[in-house]
N, C-alpha and C positions, 0 to 999 in steps of 0.2 A: 504493500500500500504506500509506503513512504515514497517510492520512486514515482508512483502515479501522481502523488500530490504535487511534485515539482512541475510536472507537465500541466496539471489542472490549474495551478496558481498562475501560470503564465498565459492562460487563454481566457477569453470570455465564455460564459456559459449561461444557460437559461433554465430556470426552475419553474415548475407549475405546481401550485398547491391547491388541493381540493377543499374549498371552504365548507362550512356546515350545510349550506344549501345545495351542495353538489356542483356549484359553478367553480371555475378555475381562476386563480390569481397568478399572474406571471411576474417573476422577478428576474432581473439580469444581474449577473455577478461579473465584476471587472477586476483585473489585476490592480493591486494597490499603486503600482508605479504609474498607471495610466489614469488613476481616479481623479476626475475633476470634481468640483463641489457638487454635492447631491442636489439635483433639481427635481428628482422624482422619488421622494421618500417612500419606502415600501409600506403599503397598507398592511394591517395585521401585525407586522413586526414592530414598527415604530411605536405605536401606542402601548404595546405590551412592554417593550423594553423601557420606555420612558416612565412607565408606572412601577418599575422595579421588578418586573417579571423576567423570565428567561425563555429562550428558544433554542432548540437543538434539532438539527436534521440528521437522520440516520438512513443511509441509502445503501442498496445492494447492487453491485455491478451486474448487468444482465447478460454478459457474454455467454455463460453456460446456463441454459434454460432451467433444467431440473434442479441443480444445486441452488440457483438463485431463487426459484420458487419456494423451495424448502426453507431457505434462510429467511426469506420475506415472511413466510407464515410463522416460523419460530419467533421472529422478532415481534410480530403482532401479538402472539400469545404471551410473550414475556411482558410486553407493555400493558396488556389488558390485565394480567395477573398482579402486577405491582401497583397498588393503589397510591394515589397522591402524586403521580408523575406528570399529570396534566393531560391535555387533549392530544392524541396522535392523529394528525390530519394526513391523508394520503398525499404523497409527494412524488413527482416525476422530475428527473433531471434529463433534459433533452440533449445536452452536450456536456459530458458523455452520457450515454443512455443508462440510467439507473432508476430504481424504484425504491421507495421507502416511506418514511413518515417525517413530518414536521411536528415536533413535540413542544407544545405551548404550556407554560406553567406560570400563571399570573402572580402566584404568591410566594415565589422562591427565587433567590438570586442565582446567577449562572454558576458560581462556585459551589453553592449548596446543592444545586440540582446535579452537578457533575459528580459530587461525592456519592450520590445515590445511583447515578447511571453507570459509573465505572464497574462496580461489582456485578451489576445486572448484565452488562454487555461483555464481560471479560472473555467468556468462551467464544463469542462471535466476533470480537474486535478485529482479529487479523483479516476478516473477510468483509468488513463494513467500512464505509466512509462516514465518519462522525464529525459534525461541525457545530460549534457553538456560535452564538450571534451576540455582538456587543454594540452598544450605542456610544458614539463620541460626540463632541461638540459640533454644532451645525447640523444636527439631525442626521448624521451619517450612521448607517447601520453596516457593520462589518461581519463577514463570514470568516470564522477562525477554525480551520480544520485541526482536529486533534493530531498530534505528532508531526506538525509542520513547522516546528521551531519558531513560533510567533508570526509566521506569514499570514496574510489575510487578504480578503477581497471585498470590494465595495458592493453592497447590495442595494438595488434600486427597483422601482416599479419598471417593468419592461416598457420600452418606448412604443413598441407595436406588438400586440398579441398575435400569436400564430393563428392562421385561418383554420387549422385542423387540430383536433384534439390529439394530444401526444400519444394516446394508446392506439390510434387508428393504424399507425405504421407497423405495429406489432401484432395486429389481429390475426393475420394469416399464419404467423409463426407460433402464437401462444394461445389462441382461442378458437379460431375457425380454420381448421386444417384443410389445406387444399387437396390433399391426397392421403391415401391410407399409409403410405410410407412414413409421413411425418408423425402421425399418431402412434404408429408402431415403434418408431425410434424413441419417443418419449417413454412409452411403457417399458421398453427394454432397459432404459436407464433406471427405472424404478424397481426392478427385480431385487436388488440387494436390500432394500428397506421396505418394500411392499411385496411379499412373496406371492400374493394373489395376482399380481400382474403377470406372472408366469402362466397361471391358469387361463387368463384371457388370451394371451398370445398363443398358447397351445391350441385353443379353440380356433383362433384365427388362422393358424398354420394349416388347419384341415379344410379351410374354405377356399374355393376358387377365387383368384385375385381379380379377375375381370369378368364376372358372370354376365350373361346376356339374358334379357327378359324373354319369356315365352310368348306365345300368341294370344294369351288371355290378358284382359286389362288389369292394370295395377292402380288401385285408388288409395290415396293417402288422406286421412282425416286429421286435421290439425285444429288447435284451439286451446285457450286457457282452461285450467281445471274448472269443472262444473258447467261447461258449455254444452254438454250432452254427447261427448265423443263416444263414451262406452255404449250408450243407448243406440246411437246411430250406427256404429260399427257392427254391433251385434245384429241389428235389423238388416243392414246391408248384407251381412254374411248369410242370413236366412233367405232374403229376397233373391240374391244373385247366386245362391249355392256356392258361395266363395269360401276361401280359406282366410281366416283372420290371424294376422301377425301383429306383434307389438315391438316397438323400439324404445329402450333397449330390449333385446330378446331374452326370453326366459332363461336361456342357458348361462347368462352372465348376471342375472338378478341377484344371485347369492352374494355377489361382491359389491353390489351397488352402494350399500351403506358405508362400506370401507372407503370407496373412492369419493363419495359425497363429502367426506370429512378431510379430503386432501386439498392442496392448493388448486386454484383454478386451472392452471396448465395441465396438471395430472388428471383432474376430474374431466376436463373436456377431451383429453386424449382417450379416456375410457369410453365416454359416450360416442365419440367419433368412430372408434373401432367397432362399437356396438352397432352402428348404422351399417358398416361394411359387412359385419357378420349376418345381420338380418337381410342384407341385399342378396346374399347367397341363398337364403331360404326363399326369398321372393322369386329368384330366378328358377329355382327348382319347382316351386308350386305353380308358377304362372304358365308352365307347360301343360298343366292338367286342369286348371280352373281359374276363375277370377280371384284376385288377391286384394284384400282390404288390409291396410296398414294403419294402426293406431299410433300416430306420430312417427316422424322420420327426420330427415336432415333439417328441414325448415325450423323446427322447434329447437333442435340442438344449436343451430346458428343464432337464432333470435335471442335465446336466453344468454348465450355466451357474449354476444355483442352488447346487450343491455347491461350485463354485469361489468364489462370492462370499460365502457364509455360512461363516465359520470356526467351529471348535469342533465339538461333537458334535450328535447328533440333536435335542437340546432347543433348539438355536438356529434350527432350520428354521422357516419360516413355518407358522402353525397350519393344521390340516386345513381344507380348503375355501377357502383363501386364493385371491385372484384369480390368482396366478401359476400355479396348478395347473389353470386353466380353459383349454380349447382356444380359440385366437383366433377370433373370430366371422367374420373375413374369410378364413380358411384352409380349403380344402376338407377335409372331415372323412371319415375312413375308416369302413367298416362294422364293422371289428373290429381290435383291437390285441392281438397276442399277445406276452407277455413271457417269454422263455426264462430260466429260473433254473437255477443250478448252484452246488454248494458251492465255496468259495474254493479248496480244495485240488485239486479236480478241474479247475477252470478253469486254475489255474497249471500243472498237469501238461500240459494240452492246449496251453497257450501255449508251454511249453518244447519240446514235441514239434514245434511248427510251425516254430521256428527262424527267424522273420522279425523284422524290426525293429519294435520297439514304438512306438506313437504316444506323444506327450507325455502324453495323458490315461491311457493304459494303464499307463505307468510310474508315474504318480501313484496309480493304483488299487492297484498292487502294493506300493508303499512306504508308503502312507498308509491305514491301516485305517479311520480316521474318514471319509476321503473316500469310500472304497468303500461304507461303511455308509450314508452320506448319499445316494449315487447310487441304491443299491438301495431305500432308503426313499422317495425322491422318485418313483421309478417307481410305487410303490404308491399315492402320494397324488394322482396325476394323475386328472383327472375330465373327463367329457363329451367324448370317451369315456375311460374308465379302461382300464388294462392288465389283461388276463386272464393270470395266471401259468401257465406250463406247465413242469413238471419236465423238464429236458433231460438228466438222467443216464441214463435207460433207453437201450436200443439205438436206433439211428437210426430203424429201421422203426416202432418203437413210438411214438416222439415224433411222427413224421409222421402216423401213424394218429390219435393223440390230437388233433392240430391239425386234421386233416381233419374229425373229428367236431365240433369246436368251430365250424368254418366252416359246416358243414351246419346246425347248430342255430341259429347266430346270423344267418346270412345267407339262410336258407330256400332252400338250393339242394340 
C-alpha cells in the first residue's frame, strides 16, 4: 500500500459519496503542491469537521473481484458491529477504482476516532486504503492517508459531476454477467471458502454450454412478488399442457440461502449460472412440449442493477445500454410477459399471504426508489423486451389476456 500512496498523492482523483437519500456527492482530491485556495468547500465534510467531528474513508482496491468483494463485506460487518463509530456512507473512488465507506462521527475528534479504528481494522489494514480528513484555516479540508508520512491532498466539491453513475462501468463485470464464463470464473474462485460453489459448478459441468431451443414455444413470466406469477404459470401449464420450470432451478435451491448471504458479486454469479442451468432444461423440454418459465434472466438483471445503482431513476444506465441486452450465449424465450400491479394492491396481497418475505421483497416495501428502479428496469430490457400485462383484473381475465398474447406472438 505504501508504494501506491506515493502515486495516489501525486495525481488528482474523484470520490463519490452516497448520501442518506441515495443521491451522490462528488469530491475532487488534488495534490497539496498544486492546491490553490479552496473555492468549492466540500459539503458534508466541512460542517462536520468545523463542528469538531471526524471523517475517515476506508476503501478497497477493486483489481481482484472476489477478494475485494469479500473484504468490502467484512468491512461493512465490522463497522455495523462496532457501535458508536458513526455513519458509514457508501463511497466510490473513480480514480483509482475503489469501493468502501465514508465514516462520519459528529461527536468525536479525529485522534479519538482513530484510536478506536486502528484495532478494529488491524487485520484488514494491509489491504485497505484508510484516510482521515482535517480542517485548516480558510475552510480547507485535507485528505490525510494513513502511512503516508504526513502527505495530504486538498478536498473540494467537484467542479463538474460525472454524467454517469460510477457503478455503471462495472455492471457487466460485477453484477450483470454477459456470458456464462464470467459467472463460472467467479464461482471457481469461491470454492476455497464456499464449498457449495463446487456443487453448483459440478451441476453446470453436466449441462450443454450452448443449448438450442426446440420447436415448442418458451414463455417466461416475470413480475414482482404477489403479482400473480404462481397462479398464472400454473394455469398456463394446464391450459397449454406445458412443462413448468423455475429460475433458479430446483437443483440448486438447496444452496440459495448460503449465496443470498454472500456479497453481491458472488450472489449474482450464483443466480446467473442458475439461469444457464435452467436454459439446458428449457432446451430439453421444448423439444417435447411448450415450456413456461417462472422468472428468468430479466429479473436477475433488474434486481442486480437496482441494487448496484443508488439514487433515483436518473442514475440508471441510459436506454439501450449493453446491460439491458439479452446475453448472446443464453437460450432466448419466444415471449416474456411482465405482470404489473399497483403498489397498494401488491402489498395487500402480500399481507394476505402471511409468508416470510425475501430480502429483496423487504427492500421493495421499504424503499420506494428501489421499487421504482426495478419496475423501470423491466421496461428497459431488450431483445427480447417484456410485454406488460395488467394483473389487477380477475384471474380468469388475466389468463385469457396472456393466452391471446401467446397465440399472437408464438403463432400457435
